[in-house]
Structure formats: C-alpha cells, structure tokens
LUMTIVO-315864 format. One record per residue (C-alpha): residue number from 1; chain; x, y, z. Coordinates in steps of 0.02 Angstrom, whole numbers. Each point is the difference from the previous one (the first is absolute). Last residue first. Layout:
pos:NUM | unit:A | xx:X | yy:Y | zz:Z .
...
//
This chain:
pos:220 | unit:A | xx:-393 | yy:16 | zz:-591 .
pos:219 | unit:A | xx:-138 | yy:-10 | zz:140 .
pos:218 | unit:A | xx:-51 | yy:184 | zz:41 .
pos:217 | unit:A | xx:-106 | yy:14 | zz:164 .
pos:216 | unit:A | xx:-32 | yy:209 | zz:24 .
pos:215 | unit:A | xx:-19 | yy:91 | zz:135 .
pos:214 | unit:A | xx:-43 | yy:206 | zz:-36 .
pos:213 | unit:A | xx:-33 | yy:62 | zz:173 .
pos:212 | unit:A | xx:-155 | yy:134 | zz:90 .
pos:211 | unit:A | xx:-131 | yy:-44 | zz:-122 .
pos:210 | unit:A | xx:-64 | yy:138 | zz:-107 .
pos:209 | unit:A | xx:1 | yy:-54 | zz:-162 .
pos:208 | unit:A | xx:3 | yy:-206 | zz:33 .
pos:207 | unit:A | xx:-168 | yy:1 | zz:75 .
pos:206 | unit:A | xx:-66 | yy:121 | zz:-150 .
pos:205 | unit:A | xx:89 | yy:-129 | zz:-102 .
pos:204 | unit:A | xx:-127 | yy:-131 | zz:74 .
pos:203 | unit:A | xx:-151 | yy:99 | zz:0 .
pos:202 | unit:A | xx:16 | yy:42 | zz:-195 .
pos:201 | unit:A | xx:54 | yy:-177 | zz:-52 .
pos:200 | unit:A | xx:-171 | yy:-35 | zz:93 .
pos:199 | unit:A | xx:-86 | yy:-170 | zz:63 .
pos:198 | unit:A | xx:173 | yy:-77 | zz:40 .
pos:197 | unit:A | xx:55 | yy:168 | zz:103 .
pos:196 | unit:A | xx:-172 | yy:-14 | zz:72 .
pos:195 | unit:A | xx:37 | yy:-188 | zz:90 .
pos:194 | unit:A | xx:173 | yy:-4 | zz:50 .
pos:193 | unit:A | xx:-16 | yy:200 | zz:79 .
pos:192 | unit:A | xx:-155 | yy:-53 | zz:122 .
pos:191 | unit:A | xx:77 | yy:-182 | zz:19 .
pos:190 | unit:A | xx:172 | yy:108 | zz:65 .
pos:189 | unit:A | xx:-116 | yy:106 | zz:118 .
pos:188 | unit:A | xx:-100 | yy:-154 | zz:73 .
pos:187 | unit:A | xx:186 | yy:-78 | zz:36 .
pos:186 | unit:A | xx:78 | yy:162 | zz:72 .
pos:185 | unit:A | xx:-115 | yy:44 | zz:120 .
pos:184 | unit:A | xx:-125 | yy:167 | zz:-45 .
pos:183 | unit:A | xx:8 | yy:145 | zz:115 .
pos:182 | unit:A | xx:7 | yy:138 | zz:-125 .
pos:181 | unit:A | xx:185 | yy:-111 | zz:-69 .
pos:180 | unit:A | xx:119 | yy:-134 | zz:101 .
pos:179 | unit:A | xx:-60 | yy:-67 | zz:126 .
pos:178 | unit:A | xx:106 | yy:-164 | zz:65 .
pos:177 | unit:A | xx:-23 | yy:-164 | zz:-58 .
pos:176 | unit:A | xx:-125 | yy:-104 | zz:104 .
pos:175 | unit:A | xx:-99 | yy:-77 | zz:-186 .
pos:174 | unit:A | xx:194 | yy:-45 | zz:-37 .
pos:173 | unit:A | xx:42 | yy:21 | zz:-169 .
pos:172 | unit:A | xx:32 | yy:-130 | zz:-114 .
pos:171 | unit:A | xx:-151 | yy:-9 | zz:-76 .
pos:170 | unit:A | xx:-11 | yy:178 | zz:-41 .
pos:169 | unit:A | xx:160 | yy:-42 | zz:-141 .
pos:168 | unit:A | xx:49 | yy:123 | zz:-55 .
pos:167 | unit:A | xx:154 | yy:-13 | zz:-157 .
pos:166 | unit:A | xx:-106 | yy:74 | zz:-152 .
pos:165 | unit:A | xx:-56 | yy:170 | zz:133 .
pos:164 | unit:A | xx:189 | yy:21 | zz:51 .
pos:163 | unit:A | xx:55 | yy:-6 | zz:-180 .
pos:162 | unit:A | xx:77 | yy:-143 | zz:-87 .
pos:161 | unit:A | xx:110 | yy:12 | zz:-167 .
pos:160 | unit:A | xx:27 | yy:-161 | zz:-86 .
pos:159 | unit:A | xx:126 | yy:-59 | zz:-156 .
pos:158 | unit:A | xx:118 | yy:164 | zz:45 .
pos:157 | unit:A | xx:77 | yy:70 | zz:-146 .
pos:156 | unit:A | xx:55 | yy:177 | zz:26 .
pos:155 | unit:A | xx:-172 | yy:75 | zz:-78 .
pos:154 | unit:A | xx:-105 | yy:-111 | zz:127 .
pos:153 | unit:A | xx:99 | yy:64 | zz:149 .
pos:152 | unit:A | xx:-10 | yy:194 | zz:-77 .
pos:151 | unit:A | xx:-185 | yy:-33 | zz:-62 .
pos:150 | unit:A | xx:-39 | yy:-69 | zz:187 .
pos:149 | unit:A | xx:110 | yy:149 | zz:73 .
pos:148 | unit:A | xx:-86 | yy:146 | zz:-102 .
pos:147 | unit:A | xx:-176 | yy:-72 | zz:56 .
pos:146 | unit:A | xx:30 | yy:-33 | zz:156 .
pos:145 | unit:A | xx:55 | yy:190 | zz:41 .
pos:144 | unit:A | xx:172 | yy:61 | zz:53 .
pos:143 | unit:A | xx:96 | yy:131 | zz:96 .
pos:142 | unit:A | xx:178 | yy:44 | zz:-59 .
pos:141 | unit:A | xx:144 | yy:80 | zz:99 .
pos:140 | unit:A | xx:-64 | yy:-28 | zz:169 .
pos:139 | unit:A | xx:157 | yy:69 | zz:102 .
pos:138 | unit:A | xx:126 | yy:-125 | zz:17 .
pos:137 | unit:A | xx:111 | yy:102 | zz:137 .
pos:136 | unit:A | xx:115 | yy:137 | zz:-126 .
pos:135 | unit:A | xx:-189 | yy:76 | zz:-29 .
pos:134 | unit:A | xx:-39 | yy:26 | zz:154 .
pos:133 | unit:A | xx:174 | yy:95 | zz:34 .
pos:132 | unit:A | xx:-105 | yy:132 | zz:-26 .
pos:131 | unit:A | xx:-116 | yy:0 | zz:147 .
pos:130 | unit:A | xx:-140 | yy:-85 | zz:53 .
pos:129 | unit:A | xx:-153 | yy:97 | zz:-12 .
pos:128 | unit:A | xx:45 | yy:139 | zz:-131 .
pos:127 | unit:A | xx:96 | yy:-141 | zz:-95 .
pos:126 | unit:A | xx:-151 | yy:-129 | zz:16 .
pos:125 | unit:A | xx:-88 | yy:124 | zz:-89 .
pos:124 | unit:A | xx:122 | yy:65 | zz:-119 .
pos:123 | unit:A | xx:21 | yy:-154 | zz:-77 .
pos:122 | unit:A | xx:-177 | yy:-47 | zz:-5 .
pos:121 | unit:A | xx:-22 | yy:154 | zz:-85 .
pos:120 | unit:A | xx:127 | yy:-37 | zz:-114 .
pos:119 | unit:A | xx:-54 | yy:-182 | zz:-37 .
pos:118 | unit:A | xx:-174 | yy:59 | zz:-35 .
pos:117 | unit:A | xx:-134 | yy:-25 | zz:134 .
pos:116 | unit:A | xx:-108 | yy:-160 | zz:21 .
pos:115 | unit:A | xx:91 | yy:-87 | zz:95 .
pos:114 | unit:A | xx:-7 | yy:134 | zz:170 .
pos:113 | unit:A | xx:-200 | yy:-21 | zz:-42 .
pos:112 | unit:A | xx:-11 | yy:115 | zz:207 .
pos:111 | unit:A | xx:190 | yy:-37 | zz:77 .
pos:110 | unit:A | xx:70 | yy:-103 | zz:132 .
pos:109 | unit:A | xx:135 | yy:-70 | zz:-114 .
pos:108 | unit:A | xx:20 | yy:-155 | zz:-88 .
pos:107 | unit:A | xx:-114 | yy:-120 | zz:76 .
pos:106 | unit:A | xx:-103 | yy:98 | zz:-146 .
pos:105 | unit:A | xx:-158 | yy:62 | zz:80 .
pos:104 | unit:A | xx:-164 | yy:13 | zz:-156 .
pos:103 | unit:A | xx:102 | yy:-133 | zz:-126 .
pos:102 | unit:A | xx:23 | yy:68 | zz:-134 .
pos:101 | unit:A | xx:180 | yy:-2 | zz:-38 .
pos:100 | unit:A | xx:-1 | yy:-224 | zz:90 .
pos:99 | unit:A | xx:170 | yy:-18 | zz:98 .
pos:98 | unit:A | xx:106 | yy:-141 | zz:-43 .
pos:97 | unit:A | xx:1 | yy:-192 | zz:30 .
pos:96 | unit:A | xx:27 | yy:-146 | zz:-122 .
pos:95 | unit:A | xx:53 | yy:-175 | zz:24 .
pos:94 | unit:A | xx:87 | yy:-83 | zz:-143 .
pos:93 | unit:A | xx:5 | yy:-158 | zz:-52 .
pos:92 | unit:A | xx:83 | yy:-138 | zz:-87 .
pos:91 | unit:A | xx:-71 | yy:-97 | zz:-146 .
pos:90 | unit:A | xx:143 | yy:2 | zz:-115 .
pos:89 | unit:A | xx:157 | yy:69 | zz:107 .
pos:88 | unit:A | xx:-4 | yy:174 | zz:85 .
pos:87 | unit:A | xx:115 | yy:113 | zz:-52 .
pos:86 | unit:A | xx:-19 | yy:71 | zz:-154 .
pos:85 | unit:A | xx:-175 | yy:67 | zz:72 .
pos:84 | unit:A | xx:70 | yy:68 | zz:141 .
pos:83 | unit:A | xx:131 | yy:87 | zz:-106 .
pos:82 | unit:A | xx:-146 | yy:54 | zz:-96 .
pos:81 | unit:A | xx:-71 | yy:76 | zz:143 .
pos:80 | unit:A | xx:150 | yy:88 | zz:36 .
pos:79 | unit:A | xx:-5 | yy:83 | zz:-160 .
pos:78 | unit:A | xx:-175 | yy:68 | zz:16 .
pos:77 | unit:A | xx:19 | yy:56 | zz:184 .
pos:76 | unit:A | xx:142 | yy:121 | zz:-49 .
pos:75 | unit:A | xx:-26 | yy:113 | zz:153 .
pos:74 | unit:A | xx:-31 | yy:-142 | zz:93 .
pos:73 | unit:A | xx:-89 | yy:71 | zz:190 .
pos:72 | unit:A | xx:-190 | yy:-62 | zz:-73 .
pos:71 | unit:A | xx:90 | yy:-170 | zz:-41 .
pos:70 | unit:A | xx:23 | yy:-34 | zz:193 .
pos:69 | unit:A | xx:-135 | yy:-74 | zz:76 .
pos:68 | unit:A | xx:4 | yy:-164 | zz:3 .
pos:67 | unit:A | xx:114 | yy:-84 | zz:-139 .
pos:66 | unit:A | xx:13 | yy:-138 | zz:17 .
pos:65 | unit:A | xx:85 | yy:-128 | zz:-135 .
pos:64 | unit:A | xx:-19 | yy:-181 | zz:5 .
pos:63 | unit:A | xx:76 | yy:-153 | zz:-94 .
pos:62 | unit:A | xx:155 | yy:99 | zz:-45 .
pos:61 | unit:A | xx:156 | yy:-9 | zz:-128 .
pos:60 | unit:A | xx:-72 | yy:27 | zz:-185 .
pos:59 | unit:A | xx:117 | yy:127 | zz:0 .
pos:58 | unit:A | xx:116 | yy:69 | zz:107 .
pos:57 | unit:A | xx:-28 | yy:147 | zz:115 .
pos:56 | unit:A | xx:131 | yy:127 | zz:-62 .
pos:55 | unit:A | xx:-82 | yy:157 | zz:86 .
pos:54 | unit:A | xx:-15 | yy:166 | zz:-50 .
pos:53 | unit:A | xx:-210 | yy:10 | zz:-33 .
pos:52 | unit:A | xx:2 | yy:-104 | zz:175 .
pos:51 | unit:A | xx:112 | yy:118 | zz:82 .
pos:50 | unit:A | xx:126 | yy:-58 | zz:133 .
pos:49 | unit:A | xx:60 | yy:-14 | zz:182 .
pos:48 | unit:A | xx:-2 | yy:-217 | zz:20 .
pos:47 | unit:A | xx:-63 | yy:-64 | zz:144 .
pos:46 | unit:A | xx:84 | yy:-123 | zz:129 .
pos:45 | unit:A | xx:-100 | yy:-70 | zz:139 .
pos:44 | unit:A | xx:93 | yy:-65 | zz:142 .
pos:43 | unit:A | xx:-128 | yy:-93 | zz:127 .
pos:42 | unit:A | xx:46 | yy:-7 | zz:171 .
pos:41 | unit:A | xx:-207 | yy:37 | zz:42 .
pos:40 | unit:A | xx:52 | yy:194 | zz:54 .
pos:39 | unit:A | xx:140 | yy:37 | zz:-119 .
pos:38 | unit:A | xx:-122 | yy:-21 | zz:-138 .
pos:37 | unit:A | xx:-79 | yy:152 | zz:63 .
pos:36 | unit:A | xx:165 | yy:87 | zz:14 .
pos:35 | unit:A | xx:43 | yy:-68 | zz:-210 .
pos:34 | unit:A | xx:-180 | yy:48 | zz:-54 .
pos:33 | unit:A | xx:41 | yy:193 | zz:78 .
pos:32 | unit:A | xx:159 | yy:30 | zz:-63 .
pos:31 | unit:A | xx:-104 | yy:-52 | zz:-194 .
pos:30 | unit:A | xx:-140 | yy:117 | zz:48 .
pos:29 | unit:A | xx:151 | yy:122 | zz:11 .
pos:28 | unit:A | xx:99 | yy:-32 | zz:-142 .
pos:27 | unit:A | xx:-168 | yy:7 | zz:-95 .
pos:26 | unit:A | xx:18 | yy:-63 | zz:-179 .
pos:25 | unit:A | xx:-44 | yy:-168 | zz:21 .
pos:24 | unit:A | xx:23 | yy:-160 | zz:-83 .
pos:23 | unit:A | xx:-16 | yy:-199 | zz:89 .
pos:22 | unit:A | xx:35 | yy:-162 | zz:-55 .
pos:21 | unit:A | xx:-97 | yy:-154 | zz:72 .
pos:20 | unit:A | xx:-27 | yy:-174 | zz:47 .
pos:19 | unit:A | xx:111 | yy:-14 | zz:121 .
pos:18 | unit:A | xx:-95 | yy:-136 | zz:76 .
pos:17 | unit:A | xx:29 | yy:64 | zz:183 .
pos:16 | unit:A | xx:1 | yy:186 | zz:-79 .
pos:15 | unit:A | xx:-188 | yy:10 | zz:-55 .
pos:14 | unit:A | xx:-91 | yy:40 | zz:149 .
pos:13 | unit:A | xx:160 | yy:120 | zz:17 .
pos:12 | unit:A | xx:6 | yy:91 | zz:-155 .
pos:11 | unit:A | xx:-195 | yy:45 | zz:9 .
pos:10 | unit:A | xx:25 | yy:114 | zz:158 .
pos:9 | unit:A | xx:137 | yy:91 | zz:-85 .
pos:8 | unit:A | xx:-42 | yy:170 | zz:45 .
pos:7 | unit:A | xx:-10 | yy:48 | zz:-173 .
pos:6 | unit:A | xx:21 | yy:-154 | zz:-126 .
pos:5 | unit:A | xx:-20 | yy:95 | zz:-147 .
pos:4 | unit:A | xx:11 | yy:-124 | zz:-141 .
pos:3 | unit:A | xx:-8 | yy:-169 | zz:52 .
pos:2 | unit:A | xx:36 | yy:-155 | zz:-91 .
pos:1 | unit:A | xx:-16 | yy:-172 | zz:-9 .
//
C-alpha cells in the first residue's frame, strides 16, 4: 500500500506490524509528530518527505493507494493523480477523499460558502485569517466537485469509479448508529439517500453537490 498525506501517522502505526505501507508527506512538522506518536507505542515510523506530483513512485507497484484527504493541497493535482494511476497494479484500488467545492460548510476553513469563492479570494481570506505563511503550509489550492473528479478518474483509465452513494450499504449500518442530520439516525438516513438517489439522477447529483466531501473508490 501507499499512503499519500500521512498526517499525524495513526494509519501507518496500524500497518507497521506487517510493514505493508509506504508513506509520503510534505510537512516536516507532521512527520515529526508521527514519529513521536510512533515512539509512544514503540514503533519506528519511516515517512518520506516529498510531493506526489514530483516523486518517482514506480510503475504498476501498489495494490492499494490511500489519499484521504490530501489532493486539495496538491498544486498540480492532475499530475499527482496520473502518478497514482501509473503506480497502481492492474485491478489496484484507490481510496480518495477531498473537500467538496459546493459544500455549505467546508472542513478546510470556517467561513460561509468558503469553497464557492474563486481561488484568489479563498487564498486572500485564509491569509487574512491565518497569516501569509498559510500559503506555505499546504493551503487548499484546489476545491473539487464530484462531476469533475468522476470524469477525470474515468479519463485516466480507471475501469470502475464509485462515489460514496454507490458504495452506501444501509443494511450494514448498525440500527443504533448515532444521530447524524436533523435528529435522523445514520441507518434511516442512508436508506432515504439510497432510495431517493436511485429514483432520480437529479436528486442524486444535488446530494453529491452539497455533501461535505468528495469520496471515491476507483479500480484500475
């Protein structure tokens, strides 16, 4: 496996015993945090500091690639995803998560309709709120939509591209799962989304349009 954007390193710790994961991260501060976290559990975590769009990661090498959430912070995201596709083996799997441009509330920054703003305006808002250095800390250079990414993944050559509604399985959600939206528990809400989206393509696209993140499972 290859993980792009290791962050604080919790996932590599879970994989370390089988040594089945390679890790890429651009932030030296997060790499150091991951190493300290590993030391707390007696595990040495090796993380390569590099950019996915510039790094040679080989051809047809990995069974699984995890990028959650990271590509909103990759300047040349098209080149980065091309690298991802090239390094996956045949039938390899990409787990992808990134911010959604038209989400009503962005996980990137607490500002009304943040993702809706033109890039230059978003950058200015972030600099006003967090200082000019935010541009060097991996700001969200990009904001994606489901339609945009779906087309891009298919054009790359993935044989199957599934969004989160495609992979939604209400029967596998425990009935006691916690409250989610408008006091509706997770399982009934999932059933409503699955049923309504299957009946109307327009409703499906509206749900995807305003959801908080873009989530995809892609198979090469």
